[in-house]
C-alpha positions in Angstrom: 42.7 76.8 -10.8 42.4 75.0 -7.5 39.3 73.1 -8.6 41.2 71.7 -11.6 44.0 70.6 -9.3 41.6 68.8 -7.0 39.8 67.1 -10.0 43.2 65.9 -11.3 44.1 64.3 -8.0 40.6 62.7 -7.8 41.1 61.4 -11.4 44.6 60.0 -10.4 43.4 58.4 -7.3 40.3 56.7 -9.0 42.8 55.6 -11.9 45.1 53.9 -9.2 42.2 52.2 -7.6 40.9 50.9 -10.9 44.6 49.6 -11.6 44.3 47.8 -8.2 40.9 46.2 -8.9 42.2 45.1 -12.3 45.3 43.8 -10.8 43.3 41.9 -8.0 41.3 40.2 -10.7 44.4 39.3 -12.6 46.1 38.1 -9.4 43.3 35.5 -9.1 44.9 33.8 -12.1 48.0 32.8 -10.3 47.0 31.8 -6.6 49.6 32.0 -3.8 51.6 29.0 -2.6 49.0 26.2 -1.6 50.6 25.4 1.6 48.2 27.2 3.5 50.8 29.0 5.6 50.2 32.7 5.6 53.7 33.5 6.4 55.3 31.7 3.4 53.9 34.7 1.3 55.1 37.4 3.5 58.4 39.1 2.5 60.3 41.5 4.6 62.5 44.3 3.6 62.9 48.2 4.1 65.7 50.8 4.2 68.4 52.1 6.2 69.9 55.5 5.7 72.8 57.3 7.2 74.2 60.7 6.1 76.7 63.0 7.7 78.4 66.2 6.5 79.7 69.6 7.8 77.8 69.7 11.2 75.0 67.4 9.7 73.7 64.1 10.8 70.8 62.0 9.5 69.8 58.5 10.3 66.7 56.5 9.0 65.3 53.1 9.8 62.2 52.0 7.6 61.2 48.4 8.0 58.3 46.9 5.6 56.7 43.7 5.0 54.5 42.7 1.9 52.1 39.9 1.3 53.1 38.4 -2.2 49.6 37.2 -3.7 51.3 35.9 -6.6 54.4 36.5 -8.8 52.8 39.8 -10.1 50.9 41.4 -7.2 51.8 42.3 -3.6 50.5 44.7 -0.8 52.2 45.8 2.3 53.0 48.1 5.1 56.0 50.1 6.3 57.3 52.1 9.1 59.6 55.1 9.0 61.7 56.8 11.6 64.2 59.4 11.0 66.3 61.8 13.0 67.9 64.7 11.5 70.3 67.4 13.0 72.0 70.3 11.5 74.2 71.8 14.4 73.0 75.2 15.7 70.2 75.3 13.1 67.6 72.5 14.0 66.8 68.8 15.2 63.9 66.8 13.7 62.3 63.6 14.1 60.0 62.1 11.5 57.9 59.2 12.3 55.3 57.6 10.3 53.9 54.6 8.2 52.9 53.7 4.6 50.7 51.3 2.7 52.1 50.1 -0.5 51.3 48.0 -3.6 53.4 46.6 -6.3 52.5 45.1 -9.6 54.9 43.4 -12.0 53.5 43.3 -15.6 56.7 41.4 -16.4 59.2 39.9 -14.0 61.7 42.8 -14.6 59.4 45.8 -14.5 57.8 46.7 -11.3 55.0 49.5 -10.9 54.2 50.8 -7.5 51.8 53.0 -5.5 52.3 54.0 -1.9 50.7 56.3 0.5 52.8 57.5 3.2 51.8 59.7 6.2 54.6 61.3 8.4 54.8 63.3 11.4 57.5 65.9 11.4 58.6 67.5 14.8 61.2 70.3 14.0 63.0 72.2 16.9 65.2 75.3 15.8 68.2 76.1 18.0 71.1 78.5 17.9 70.7 81.6 15.8 67.5 80.1 14.3 65.9 79.5 17.8 63.8 82.5 17.1 61.8 80.5 14.5 58.8 78.8 16.1 59.1 74.9 16.6 57.0 73.0 14.1 55.1 69.8 14.4 52.9 68.8 11.5 51.7 65.7 9.5 52.5 65.5 5.9 51.0 63.0 3.4 52.6 61.7 0.3 51.2 59.6 -2.6 53.8 58.1 -4.6 53.5 56.3 -8.1 56.5 54.6 -9.3 58.3 52.3 -11.8 61.4 50.4 -11.3 63.8 47.6 -12.8 63.6 44.5 -10.8 66.1 41.6 -10.7 65.7 38.9 -8.1 65.0 40.7 -4.7 66.2 44.2 -5.6 64.3 46.9 -7.5 65.9 50.1 -8.5 63.6 52.9 -9.8 61.9 56.2 -9.4 58.6 57.6 -7.8 56.9 60.7 -8.1 55.0 62.3 -5.1 51.4 63.4 -6.4 50.8 65.3 -3.3 54.4 67.0 -3.1 54.3 70.4 -1.1 57.7 72.0 -1.2 56.9 74.0 2.0 56.1 70.6 4.1 57.7 67.8 2.3 60.6 65.8 3.8 61.8 65.2 0.3 64.0 67.6 -1.7 61.4 67.3 -4.7 58.6 65.3 -6.0 60.9 62.9 -7.9 62.4 60.4 -5.4 64.7 57.6 -6.7 64.6 54.4 -4.6 66.2 51.1 -4.1 63.9 48.3 -2.6 65.1 44.9 -1.2 62.7 42.3 0.0 63.5 38.7 1.1 
């Protein structure tokens, strides 16, 4: 059973890579702005998160930048920093980065692939202090689709490497809102 899962992951990764090569060749048809200035094709964005509740607090800062090759294709990088605390249960910090790509077959539809690597540092407290502290790396490989209007894209992405014992996400399906300027 495990061999078929590994084969499936390999097929998915090869498909994504093939799509990127196809996209790269299509992107050559629409060259970037001809000003010669690299920074005119760079767009910045990211995410902010804040959540509070009954003895719970979470804050996230996730800046990102992409290079817009043309109207259809972009590649970029992102950083992620998150702090969580559930009073008398745990504190955690999550730090990491991602590599992302976006393809717009038409202006309103955005397809995406993103590899994310996060380091999770979790310290238990209170009545949970008998649990051992945890420090581990968790990868995520997202494929997604969204509706795009101007600088905003709203959609959903799926983590192909989802592990419910380690992931920082509640499940493999993660909705998103992206804004790039």
